[in-house]
N, C-alpha and C positions, 0 to 999 in steps of 0.2 A: 835687611829687608827679608820678609818671610812670604813665600808663595805656597799656597795649599792647592794641590791638584785633587780633583774629584772625578771618579769614574761613576757616572750616574747609572742607576739600575732602572728597571722598568717600573717598579713600585717598591714600596717599603715593606717587603714581605720577608719575615725572618727565615722562612723555609723556601729559599730561592731555588730556581731551576739549577740543578747541579752541573749539567753539561754546559751551562753558560758561564761557569765560574773559572775562567782562564785568564792568564796574565794579560793585562792590557798593554800591549807593546807600544802603542801610540803615545800613551801617557809617559811611559818610561823613556821614550825617545825625546819628548819635550823636556823632561826632567834632565836628560843628559846634555841638552843644549844650554841649560841654565848655568850661569857662572857659579863657581864654587863658593864665592863669598855670600851667596844667597842661601838662606835656610829653606829646605824643601820639606813639606809635609804632604802626606797622601792618604786619602780615604777611598776605598773601593766600596761603594754603596751596595754592591752585590754580595759582599762577604762580611761586612762589619757596619756598625752604627757610625754615623757622622757626628762629630763633635762641632756643633754650630757655634760654640763659644771658644773654639780654639784660637790661640793667639796667632794672628796672621795679618798681613797687609793686603794681599790680593788672593782671590780664589779663581782658579781656572777649571772649568767644568767641560768634560768631554761628552758630547751629545750626539746620539743617534735618533732617528725618527721615533722608534718605539720608546725611547727614554726621554723624549723632549718634554712631555708634561711634568714628569718627575724632576727633570733637570731645572725647569723653570721654577718649580716649588723650592728646590734647594737654593737657587740663586736668590730668590726673594728672602729666604730665611737669613742668608748672609748679608744681604743689603739692609735688612731691618736692623742688623747689628752694626751697621756702618762700614761694612767691607765692600771693596770694589770687586766686581765680578766680570770675568771674560768667558765667553762661550766659544768653544771650538769643536771641530769635527764635521761629520757629514751633514748633519741637519742644519747647522748655522750657515754652511756653505750653500746648500741647495735651497734653503728657505730663509735667506738673510733678511728679507724685509719683515719677516715675523720675529725671528730670533733677536733682532736688535732692540725690540721692545721689552725684552725680559732680562736685560743685563746692562752693565755700564759700557761694555765693549764686546765685539765679536771678531773672530778671525775667519775670514773666507779663504779657503784653500789650505795648502800645507804650511807647516810651521817653519821648516828649516831656513828658508830664505829671509824670513821676516822676524824671527824670534828675537834676534839681537835688538832690533828697533823697538819691539814691544817691551823688552826688559829695560832699555834706556828710558822709555817713556814712563814706565812704572817707577823707576828711580827718581825721576823728576816730578812725579805726581801729575803727569799730563797724559793720561791714557786716552787715546783717540776712540771715537765711537766705533769705527770700522777699520780693520786692517785687511788688506787683500793681497794675495800673492797668486799670480797667474803663471809664474815662471817654472821651468823644469828644475827639479831638485837634484843636486849632486849628493848621492847617498854615501859617498866614500868617507870612511872614518867615523861614521855615526853608530855608536853602540848603545843600546838601551841601558839606562841606569837601573839595573835589576835589583839593587839593594832596597828599592822602595817596595819590592814584593815580599820582603822578609816578614814572617809572622802571619801571613795571610793564607787562608786555606784554599789554595787553587788546586785544580786538577793536576795530577802528577805527570806533567808533560812540559817540556821546554819549547816555547814558541820562538821561532826564528824567522825573520823576514829575509827572503832571498830576492824577491822582486815586489814592486808595488804597482798596483793598477792592473789593467787588462786591455789587450789589444782589440777585443771585440766590443760590440755596441748593442748588447741585448736590450730589447725594448723595456723590460721590467727592472733593469738593474741600476741601483743607485751608485754602485761602484763605477760603472761605465760613465754615468753622468758626472760624478765627482772628478774622475781622472781624465775625462774627455777621450776615452778609448786609447789611452797611452799607457804603456808598460815600461817601468823604469827598473833597472837592475843594479843591485849592489855589487861592488867588486867581489869576485869569487873568493879572494883571500880573506876578506872581512867575514864572509859567511862561514868559511871553514874555521876561522878563529873562534867564532861563537860555538860552532859544533864541538870543537876540542874542549871548550870550557863550559859546556852545558851542564847544568845541575842534574838534569834527568837525561838518561841515554835513549829515551823515546823522544823524538823531535817532531814537532808539528811545524812544517814550513807553511807559513800563513799566506803564501802566494794565492791569488785568486785563480791562477792557472800556471802551475809550475812547468808546464810544457809549452808555454807561449812561444819561446824561441827554442826550437829543437836542438840546434847546435849548442846553445848555452846550457840547456838542460843536460845534454850528454856530458859536457865538461863538468858540471856540478856532480852528476852521479858518479863519474869516474873518480873525482876528487874525494868523494865520501867513502869509497870502498875500504880504504885502510883503517877507518875508524870504527868499523863494525857496529854501527848504530842501527836502530830501528826508527823508521820515519814514516810519517803520513802527510798528505797534502791534498790539494784539489787540482784537477786536471780536466781539460776539454778532450772530446773524442777525436778531434782532428789529427792529433799527433800520435795516437795510439795504434795507427796502422804501421808505424815504423817499428820493425822487429827489434832492431838494435837498441832503440830507446827502451822498450819494455824489458829486454834482457838486462840492460844496465840498471833499470829500476830495481829489479830483483837482486842483482849483485851488490847494489849499494845499500840494501837493507830496507827497501820499501815493504812495509807491512800491509798498508791499505791506502786506498785513494778514493776521494769523493768525486763523483761524476754527476754533473747536472744533465741528465737525459731529458728531463722536462716533459717531453711528449713524443708520441709516435707519428702524429698526424703532420704530413708535409705542409698543409695549409697553416696549421697552428705554428709550426716551426718557422715558417716564412714570416708570419706576423710577429713572432718573437725576435726576428732578425737573427735567427740561430740556424743558418742554412747548412753549416757543417755537420749538424746532426741530421742523419738521413733515414732514421727509423730502425725498425726491429732487426732487420737483417744485419746491419752494421753493428748495432748494439750487441747482438748475440755473438758475433764474430769477435768483437773486442773483449767481451766478458770471458769467452772461452780461452782466449789467449792469456788474459790476466790470471785466470784460475790456474792455467798450466804453469805459470810462473809464480804460483803461490802468493798472489797479491789479492787481498780481499777488497771488495768494492762496496762503498756506501753510495747508493743511488738516490737522487732527488727527482721528484716529479711535481708538476703543477697542474691542478685542476681548475677549470673555470673559464677557459677561452670558449669562443662561440661554437666551435666544432665539438666541444666536449659534451658527453652525455653520461648517464649512469653506467652504460656499457663500457665507455672509455675508462672509467674509474676501475671497474672490475677487471678489464683486460690489463691494465697497468699493474694492479695487484698480482694478477696471475703471472705476469712477466717477472716481477720481482721474486716471486716464489720459485718459478721454474729455473731461474738463473742464480738462485741461492745467494742473493745479496746479503752481505753481513749485517747491514743496516739500510733502512730506507726511510725517506720522508715523502709523504703525500700531502703537499701543501696547497692551500687555495691561493689563487692569484691575489696579489696585494699591490695596489697602485701606490708606489712611493712618490712623494713630491720631488719634482725636479727631473723625473724620468719621462720619456716619450709616452709610456703607458698611462701615466697620470693625466697627461694632456688629452690623450685619446679617450679616456674613460670619464672625463669631467662631467659629461651630461648623464652618466649612469651612476654617479656616486650617490650613495644614500645620504651622506652629509659631507659638507666640505671640512677639510682639516680633521680627518678622523682621529689623528694622533692627539688632538686636544679635546675631543668629545668626552664628556663625563660618562663614566661607566662603560667606556669602550674596552673590549677585551682582546687579547692576543688572537683568539680563535674566531673573532667576528669577521664575516665577509662584509666589506664596506661598499660594495657596488651591486648592481643588478645583473646577475649572469643571464645569459640567453635561455639556457635549458634547465635551470634550477631556480628555486628560491634561494636567497642568501642562506637561510637556515638549513636547507637541504644540503647545499654544497659544504657548509661547515660540518654537518653531521657525517657526510660521506668521507671527508678527510679523516675525521676522528675514528670512524668505524674501521677503515682500512688500516690505519696505524695500529689500532688495538688488535686487529686480526693478525697483522704481520708480527707483532711482538708477543703474541700468545704463546703458551708453552708448546702446543703441538707444532706451531710454525717454527719455533726455535729448533725443536728436535729434527724436523724435516730438513731444514737448511743446514744444520750442523752435520747431518749425515751426508748431504750433498757436497759439503766442503771437507769431508774427512781426509782426502789426500793432502789438502793444504795444512790441516792440523797435524798431520804426520811430520811435515817439515817445520811447522811452528807450533809445537805442542802446547806451549804456554798460552797461545791464542785461544785455545778451547775454553779456558777459564775466563779470559777477557771477553770472548764471544757471549757467554751467558751473562757475565757481569754487565756489559754495556747494553745488551738487549733488555735485561730486566730494568736497568736504569732508564732506558729509553721508554719502556712501557710506563714506568712511574711518572716520568716527565711528560708523557703524552696526556695522562690524566690531569696532571697539574696545570698544563698549558691551557686546557679547556676552561674557559671562563677566567683566565688569568688576567687580572685587571691592569690597564695601562694608566700609570700616574697616580693610582689611588694611594693615599697616605698610609692607610692601614688596610691590610689584606690578610685574612686568615684562611 
C-alpha cells in the first residue's frame, strides 16, 4: 500500500512566501505513525510541484483555514484520478461539516490515538467518512519521520515540538479552539534526544507558549545548557516576570522569542480573553529585562477591535520602535471559523466562509470594523509594516540593540537578513491570493 502525504499551500505560486517554508512537523509525525511496510510519499505544495499522477493508493492532505480552498482543489484533482483522499488538520476539525464534502474521509482532532484504525481501514478498502478523536494524546516515543524532508528547500532551522496546545483561551485563536485550551507535554528526554540529533543547531521550539508551565520550562532550559544550541520559540508575558526563568532562557541559548502583545487597551485585552497582558508598563518592563539578557523579541499586534483607532495603530508602531523589537507584525483582526471571535463577528462579516471566496486575499479584512473601512484597516497594517522594515527603521533599531549584538555578533547579519526578508514578504503578502490556481 502507498500513502501520499500533502502539505497544502495557500495557492499555487512558484514564488511562495519564504518565511512560511518550514518543516511541517505534523505531517512528519503522522508519517512516523505509519507502519514500515507501507510506502510513504510526500509533497510539500509550498516548495515543490505536486505530481497528481503519482502512483498511490491514498492521499492525506494537511489543511489549515488559509489553505482550505487550495487543499480542496488538490483533493479533487486526486479524486478525478480515482484516488481516495483524507483531509486532516485544524480546518477539517473546526469546520468538519464543510470539509467532509470535499474528500472521501476527514480526521477530526489529533491523529495519534486513531491513526492505527485509519490504516487498518485503508488496508481493507473501507475508509470511513469521518474519524474523530477527542482523547488526550500520549506523546511519549513519537518522533517525526524527518527523512521525508530530504531534498526540500526549507528554512535552515530545526523544528522541535516540546508541548502541544495552549492553556489559554484567546478569543481569536484557532489553536485554543482545536486543543480546547489544553497543553500537552512530551517527555523531557524525548525533546532532548531530538535536540542532540538536530540537523541544524538553531532550534525552533514550535510550542504555542514554551513558558506555559514555568516549572517544566525551567527543567527544559536547564537540560538544554550543556548542548550549547541557539533556540527561538513563542511565549506569553505571564511567565516573564520570573527572573530565574529569564536567566535560564539566556543560559540555555535563547536567541529570540515571539510575544503576542496584541494590544495596550485593557478593554480590548479583556475582549480577547487575554487578561494576563496588562499594557505598556508591563510590556516595557519585560522587554527591558529580555534585552538585558540578550534575548531579542519579535512582537505581534492586532488592529481592528472596536476600541482601535488610527492613533492606536500609530502608538503601537511607536512602541515597537521605542523598544527596538527585532521583528514586528501589525496584523488585522481575522475571524477564524470555530473560534469565539468568528461567532461574535458573524453579523459583521462581509461574506460568509471568506476562505472559500473567489479572489479573497491574505491581506483582505473580511468584516466591518467599527472605526475604519475594511480597506483602510488593511492599508494601515501594510503601511506600518513597511515603515517598520524600512532601512532607517532597521538602522535605528540595530543601534538600540547594539549591546545585544556585542554578545551575539552573528545576529547582526541575521537582523538585517530577516528584516529585509520580512520587508519583501510584506509586499508579497499584500494581495496574496487564497486558493488561486495560478498566481504571479
